[in-house]
C-alpha positions in Angstrom: 32.2 112.4 65.0 32.1 112.5 61.2 30.4 114.7 58.6 29.8 113.2 55.1 32.2 110.3 56.0 35.0 112.7 57.0 36.2 112.4 60.6 36.3 115.6 62.6 39.0 115.9 65.2 38.3 117.0 68.7 40.3 119.9 70.1 40.4 121.7 73.4 40.6 125.2 71.9 39.6 126.8 68.6 40.7 130.1 67.2 37.9 132.1 65.6 38.6 135.6 64.3 41.7 135.9 66.5 39.9 134.9 69.7 40.7 131.6 71.3 37.7 129.8 72.6 38.2 127.0 75.2 36.0 124.0 75.1 33.9 123.0 78.1 30.4 123.4 79.6 30.8 127.2 79.8 32.0 129.7 77.2 35.6 130.5 78.2 38.2 132.5 76.4 42.0 132.0 76.4 43.9 135.3 76.5 47.4 133.8 76.7 47.9 134.3 72.9 46.6 137.9 73.2 49.1 138.7 75.9 51.9 137.0 74.1 51.3 139.0 70.9 51.0 142.2 72.9 54.3 141.6 74.7 56.0 140.7 71.4 54.8 143.9 69.8 55.9 146.0 72.8 59.3 144.4 72.8 59.7 144.9 69.1 58.8 148.6 69.3 61.0 149.1 72.4 64.0 147.5 70.8 63.9 149.9 67.8 62.5 153.0 69.5 64.1 153.0 73.0 66.1 156.1 72.2 63.0 158.1 71.0 61.2 160.7 73.2 58.9 159.0 75.7 55.8 160.6 74.1 56.7 159.2 70.7 57.3 155.7 72.2 54.0 155.9 74.0 52.2 156.9 70.8 53.7 154.0 69.0 52.8 151.5 71.7 49.3 152.8 72.0 48.8 152.7 68.2 50.2 149.3 67.5 50.1 147.3 70.8 46.9 148.4 72.7 44.6 147.3 69.8 46.0 143.8 70.2 44.6 143.7 73.8 41.3 145.4 73.1 40.4 143.5 69.9 36.8 142.3 70.2 36.7 143.2 73.9 33.2 144.7 73.6 31.8 141.4 72.4 33.7 139.2 74.8 32.7 138.2 78.3 35.9 138.4 80.2 36.3 137.3 83.9 37.6 139.7 86.5 40.9 137.9 86.6 41.3 138.2 82.8 40.6 141.9 82.9 43.2 142.2 85.7 45.7 140.3 83.6 45.1 142.7 80.6 45.5 145.7 83.0 48.8 144.3 84.1 49.9 144.1 80.5 49.0 147.8 80.0 50.8 148.8 83.2 53.9 146.9 82.1 53.9 148.8 78.8 53.7 152.1 80.6 56.6 151.1 83.0 58.6 150.1 79.9 58.1 153.4 78.2 58.8 155.5 81.2 61.5 153.3 82.6 59.8 152.5 85.9 60.5 149.4 88.0 57.8 146.8 88.5 57.2 147.9 92.0 56.7 151.6 91.0 53.4 153.1 90.0 
């Protein structure tokens, strides 16, 4: 495909306003980058603030990390599996802050 004589490359995904859209017959979203950014932010905060009080750690995580997961969520149509994956991210953050094991609730 070309526009004004300039070839346009085909890609499987495109990032628009921070949201990765996957090509195909149906509109699908890729949340892998969102999860990766969330975990990177959580680990960064945890590495510097692991000696702080838990409530302060929680406040930092909720202020800086949770918005990475919820960005544009009202406008997106996520599948039940994607919502479950985002919930797992949040649960992992709370376990990290309160020093629970993965099998504990």
